[in-house]
DRENVODREN-140949 format. One line per 5 residues: number of its first residue (from 1); for each residue x, y, z of N, C-alpha, C, O. Coordinates in steps of 0.05 Angstrom, whole numbers. Example, Ala and Ser with C-alpha at 12.3 -4.5 7.8 and 13.67 -1.06 7.14 Angstrom:
<pts>
1> 264:-114:156:246:-90:156:264:-66:156:285:-66:169 | 257:-45:142:273:-21:143:258:1:157:268:23:161 $
</pts>
This chain:
<pts>
1> -947:4042:-312:-949:4040:-283:-977:4030:-276:-997:4040:-287 | -979:4012:-257:-1005:4000:-249:-1020:4019:-232:-1008:4033:-215 | -1046:4020:-236:-1063:4038:-220:-1069:4025:-193:-1071:4001:-191 | -1070:4041:-171:-1077:4030:-145:-1105:4019:-144:-1112:4003:-126 | -1122:4026:-163:-1150:4016:-164:-1151:3987:-175:-1171:3973:-170 $
6> -1131:3979:-189:-1131:3953:-203:-1136:3930:-183:-1154:3913:-189 | -1122:3928:-160:-1128:3906:-142:-1157:3907:-131:-1170:3887:-127 | -1167:3931:-126:-1194:3934:-116:-1215:3925:-137:-1234:3913:-130 | -1210:3932:-162:-1228:3924:-184:-1227:3894:-187:-1248:3881:-191 | -1204:3882:-187:-1202:3853:-189:-1216:3839:-165:-1229:3819:-169 $
11> -1212:3849:-142:-1225:3838:-118:-1255:3840:-121:-1270:3822:-114 | -1265:3863:-130:-1293:3867:-134:-1305:3848:-155:-1326:3838:-151 | -1290:3844:-177:-1299:3826:-198:-1301:3797:-187:-1320:3783:-193 | -1281:3789:-172:-1281:3762:-161:-1304:3759:-141:-1317:3738:-141 | -1308:3779:-124:-1330:3778:-105:-1357:3777:-120:-1375:3761:-111 $
16> -1360:3792:-141:-1385:3792:-156:-1391:3764:-168:-1413:3755:-168 | -1370:3751:-179:-1373:3724:-190:-1380:3704:-169:-1399:3688:-173 | -1367:3705:-146:-1373:3687:-124:-1402:3691:-115:-1417:3672:-110 | -1410:3716:-112:-1436:3723:-103:-1457:3714:-124:-1478:3704:-116 | -1451:3718:-149:-1470:3709:-170:-1474:3679:-169:-1496:3669:-173 $
21> -1453:3664:-164:-1455:3635:-163:-1470:3626:-138:-1484:3607:-138 | -1466:3641:-116:-1480:3634:-91:-1509:3641:-92:-1526:3625:-83 | -1516:3665:-102:-1543:3674:-101:-1560:3663:-124:-1583:3657:-120 | -1548:3659:-147:-1562:3650:-170:-1550:3625:-182:-1531:3627:-198 | -1559:3601:-174:-1547:3576:-184:-1550:3573:-214:-1537:3556:-226 $
26> -1567:3588:-228:-1569:3586:-257:-1544:3597:-270:-1538:3589:-293 | -1530:3615:-257:-1504:3625:-267:-1483:3606:-256:-1477:3607:-232 | -1473:3588:-272:-1457:3567:-261:-1433:3561:-280:-1436:3562:-304 | -1411:3554:-268:-1388:3546:-284:-1392:3518:-294:-1384:3511:-317 | -1405:3501:-279:-1410:3473:-286:-1437:3471:-300:-1458:3476:-288 $
31> -1436:3463:-326:-1461:3461:-341:-1479:3438:-332:-1503:3438:-339 | -1469:3420:-316:-1485:3398:-306:-1502:3406:-282:-1520:3391:-274 | -1496:3429:-270:-1512:3439:-247:-1541:3443:-255:-1547:3449:-279 | -1559:3440:-236:-1587:3445:-241:-1592:3474:-248:-1583:3492:-234 | -1606:3478:-270:-1613:3505:-278:-1638:3514:-263:-1658:3499:-262 $
36> -1638:3538:-253:-1660:3548:-237:-1672:3572:-251:-1658:3590:-260 | -1698:3573:-254:-1712:3595:-267:-1715:3618:-246:-1730:3615:-227 | -1701:3639:-251:-1702:3662:-233:-1729:3675:-234:-1740:3681:-256 | -1741:3681:-211:-1767:3695:-210:-1791:3677:-208:-1812:3685:-200 | -1787:3652:-216:-1810:3633:-216:-1814:3622:-187:-1796:3615:-174 $
41> -1840:3622:-179:-1847:3611:-153:-1849:3580:-157:-1863:3571:-175 | -1835:3565:-140:-1834:3536:-142:-1843:3524:-115:-1841:3537:-94 | -1853:3500:-117:-1859:3485:-92:-1834:3479:-77:-1813:3473:-89 | -1836:3479:-51:-1813:3471:-34:-1823:3448:-16:-1846:3445:-11 | -1804:3432:-7:-1810:3410:10:-1817:3421:38:-1800:3433:51 $
46> -1841:3416:48:-1849:3426:75:-1832:3414:97:-1830:3426:119 | -1819:3391:92:-1803:3378:113:-1774:3385:111:-1758:3377:128 | -1766:3402:91:-1738:3410:88:-1729:3426:112:-1744:3441:124 | -1704:3423:119:-1693:3437:142:-1694:3467:139:-1701:3481:158 | -1689:3478:115:-1691:3507:111:-1720:3516:114:-1725:3538:125 $
51> -1738:3501:103:-1767:3508:106:-1775:3509:135:-1788:3528:143 | -1766:3490:150:-1772:3489:179:-1760:3513:194:-1773:3524:212 | -1736:3521:186:-1723:3544:198:-1740:3569:193:-1743:3586:210 | -1750:3572:168:-1766:3595:161:-1792:3595:176:-1801:3616:186 | -1804:3572:179:-1830:3570:194:-1825:3578:223:-1840:3594:234 $
56> -1804:3568:235:-1797:3575:263:-1792:3604:266:-1800:3617:286 | -1778:3616:247:-1772:3645:248:-1799:3661:246:-1803:3680:261 | -1816:3653:228:-1842:3667:224:-1859:3666:250:-1870:3686:258 | -1860:3642:262:-1876:3639:286:-1864:3655:309:-1878:3667:325 | -1837:3654:312:-1824:3669:333:-1829:3699:330:-1835:3713:349 $
61> -1826:3708:305:-1831:3737:300:-1860:3744:306:-1865:3765:317 | -1878:3727:298:-1907:3732:303:-1911:3734:334:-1925:3752:343 | -1900:3715:349:-1903:3715:378:-1891:3740:390:-1902:3751:409 | -1867:3748:380:-1854:3772:391:-1870:3797:386:-1870:3815:403 | -1885:3799:364:-1900:3823:357:-1929:3823:366:-1942:3843:366 $
66> -1938:3799:375:-1966:3796:383:-1968:3800:413:-1950:3791:428 | -1989:3812:422:-1994:3816:451:-2012:3795:463:-2026:3800:483 | -2013:3772:451:-2030:3750:461:-2020:3739:488:-1996:3741:494 | -2038:3729:504:-2030:3716:529:-2017:3689:524:-2001:3680:540 | -2022:3677:501:-2012:3650:495:-1993:3652:470:-1997:3669:453 $
71> -1974:3635:470:-1955:3633:447:-1966:3614:426:-1977:3593:432 | -1962:3622:401:-1969:3604:379:-1946:3585:373:-1923:3592:379 | -1952:3562:362:-1931:3544:354:-1940:3529:329:-1963:3523:325 | -1921:3523:311:-1929:3508:287:-1936:3479:293:-1922:3467:309 | -1956:3469:280:-1964:3441:284:-1955:3425:259:-1942:3404:262 $
76> -1962:3436:235:-1955:3422:211:-1955:3442:188:-1972:3459:186 | -1934:3439:171:-1933:3456:147:-1947:3440:125:-1938:3418:118 | -1968:3451:114:-1984:3437:94:-1972:3440:66:-1973:3422:50 | -1960:3464:60:-1947:3468:34:-1928:3491:38:-1930:3508:56 | -1908:3493:20:-1889:3514:21:-1880:3521:-8:-1880:3504:-25 $
81> -1874:3546:-12:-1865:3555:-38:-1839:3571:-34:-1833:3581:-12 | -1823:3572:-55:-1798:3588:-54:-1795:3602:-81:-1806:3594:-101 | -1780:3624:-80:-1775:3640:-104:-1746:3648:-105:-1736:3659:-85 | -1733:3643:-127:-1705:3651:-130:-1705:3680:-140:-1721:3687:-157 | -1686:3695:-130:-1684:3723:-138:-1655:3729:-146:-1637:3714:-139 $
86> -1652:3750:-162:-1625:3759:-169:-1619:3784:-154:-1637:3800:-148 | -1594:3788:-148:-1585:3811:-133:-1560:3823:-145:-1543:3809:-155 | -1559:3850:-144:-1535:3864:-153:-1525:3879:-128:-1540:3892:-114 | -1499:3876:-123:-1486:3890:-101:-1464:3907:-111:-1448:3899:-128 | -1462:3931:-100:-1439:3949:-106:-1422:3950:-80:-1432:3959:-59 $
91> -1398:3941:-82:-1380:3940:-59:-1356:3958:-64:-1343:3956:-85 | -1350:3975:-45:-1327:3992:-46:-1305:3981:-28:-1310:3977:-4 | -1282:3975:-40:-1261:3963:-23:-1236:3981:-24:-1230:3993:-45 | -1223:3982:-2:-1197:3995:1:-1179:3976:16:-1175:3977:40 | -1167:3957:0:-1151:3936:13:-1127:3946:29:-1120:3934:49 $
96> -1116:3969:20:-1093:3980:34:-1101:3991:62:-1084:3995:79 | -1127:3996:66:-1137:4005:92:-1153:3983:106:-1163:3987:128 | -1155:3960:93:-1171:3938:103:-1200:3946:108:-1212:3940:129 | -1211:3961:89:-1239:3971:91:-1255:3960:68:-1246:3957:45 | -1281:3954:74:-1300:3945:54:-1327:3955:62:-1335:3953:86 $
101> -1342:3966:43:-1369:3975:49:-1388:3970:25:-1379:3969:2 | -1413:3966:31:-1433:3962:10:-1446:3989:5:-1458:4001:22 | -1443:3998:-20:-1453:4025:-27:-1481:4023:-38:-1496:4043:-37 | -1489:4000:-49:-1516:3998:-61:-1522:3968:-64:-1504:3952:-69 | -1548:3961:-62:-1556:3934:-69:-1585:3935:-80:-1600:3953:-72 $
106> -1591:3916:-97:-1618:3915:-109:-1624:3886:-115:-1609:3872:-129 | -1646:3876:-103:-1654:3848:-108:-1682:3849:-121:-1699:3864:-113 | -1686:3832:-141:-1712:3831:-154:-1716:3802:-164:-1698:3786:-166 | -1741:3797:-171:-1749:3769:-178:-1747:3763:-207:-1751:3739:-215 | -1742:3781:-225:-1739:3775:-253:-1719:3792:-266:-1714:3790:-290 $
</pts>
């Protein structure tokens, strides 16, 4: 007789694989994909769209928390760095109740 936990375990395993591929490109089904060194700080393109989004977020957060009379704004990004991290997530699923919750997570750089 099949255990009622079996679908939840399979769903959790599939979710973990998808998450591992999304968060850590070094774990890849396709061997031709670019290998990324987890934990290593690398240069990033200052003109990249994601870099610009992070800069805008940082300046907006700074302006929101600062009591200055004037707002700051970015003029030019001179350099940018990025770091890939690995994450472990524990997800509890009850598909028969359509419930899912994260019970634990841990992200680190190496």
